[in-house]
C-alpha positions as CSV (number, residue, x, y, z in Angstrom):
1,M,-110.3,160.2,-39.1
2,L,-106.9,161.4,-38.3
3,A,-106.7,165.2,-38.8
4,F,-109.1,165.3,-41.7
5,P,-112.4,166.6,-40.3
6,R,-113.6,167.8,-43.7
7,I,-113.2,164.3,-45.3
8,T,-116.0,161.9,-44.6
9,I,-116.4,158.2,-45.4
10,D,-119.9,156.9,-45.3
11,P,-120.9,153.6,-46.9
12,N,-124.2,155.3,-47.9
13,V,-122.6,158.2,-49.7
14,C,-120.7,157.5,-52.9
15,E,-120.3,153.9,-52.0
16,G,-118.0,154.7,-49.1
17,R,-115.4,156.7,-51.0
18,P,-113.9,159.6,-49.3
19,C,-116.0,162.7,-49.8
20,I,-116.0,166.4,-48.8
21,R,-118.1,167.1,-45.7
22,G,-120.6,164.4,-46.5
23,L,-121.5,166.0,-49.8
24,R,-121.5,163.9,-52.9
25,V,-118.2,165.4,-54.0
26,R,-115.5,162.8,-53.8
27,V,-111.9,163.6,-53.0
28,T,-111.0,162.0,-56.3
29,D,-113.3,164.5,-58.1
30,I,-111.4,167.4,-56.7
31,L,-108.1,165.8,-57.6
32,E,-109.2,165.0,-61.1
33,M,-110.4,168.6,-61.7
34,L,-107.0,169.9,-60.5
35,A,-105.1,167.4,-62.5
36,S,-107.0,168.4,-65.6
37,G,-105.9,172.0,-65.2
38,A,-108.8,173.6,-63.3
39,T,-107.8,176.2,-60.7
40,P,-109.1,176.2,-57.2
41,N,-111.1,179.3,-58.1
42,E,-112.7,177.7,-61.1
43,I,-113.7,174.7,-58.9
44,L,-115.2,177.0,-56.3
45,E,-117.1,178.9,-59.0
46,D,-118.5,175.6,-60.5
47,F,-119.4,174.2,-57.0
48,P,-120.4,177.2,-54.9
49,Y,-121.2,174.9,-51.9
50,L,-117.5,174.0,-51.6
51,E,-115.0,176.1,-49.7
52,E,-111.3,176.7,-50.3
53,A,-110.6,174.6,-47.2
54,D,-112.3,171.7,-48.8
55,I,-109.8,171.7,-51.7
56,I,-106.9,172.0,-49.3
57,A,-108.3,169.1,-47.3
58,A,-108.6,166.9,-50.4
59,L,-105.0,167.6,-51.3
60,A,-103.8,166.9,-47.8
61,F,-105.8,163.7,-47.6
62,A,-104.4,162.5,-50.9
63,A,-100.9,163.3,-49.8
64,H,-101.4,161.4,-46.6
65,Q,-102.8,158.4,-48.4
66,T,-99.8,158.1,-50.6
67,D,-97.2,158.6,-47.9
68,H,-96.6,155.0,-46.8
69,P,-94.0,152.5,-47.7
70,I,-95.0,149.6,-49.9
71,L,-92.5,146.8,-50.6
72,I,-93.0,145.4,-54.1
73,Q,-91.1,143.1,-56.4
74,P,-89.3,144.8,-59.2
75,L,-91.0,144.4,-62.5
76,F,-87.7,143.7,-64.3
77,R,-84.6,141.9,-63.0
């Protein structure tokens, strides 16, 4: 995977969804916790097997995934 060594995708772990270091913590889990207001320190306290670099990797991976052009039809004309 391009520049995301902490993000793993394995069809046998969480149905192939992107996870942190092969753990059963999905990138989307980290993003949802942050979006709901949890701080990185709170996440690390609740999941002591995670590292700060894991949270940063999840954010970087998500940013990379959303940074591509998609041409769509306008909803309204």
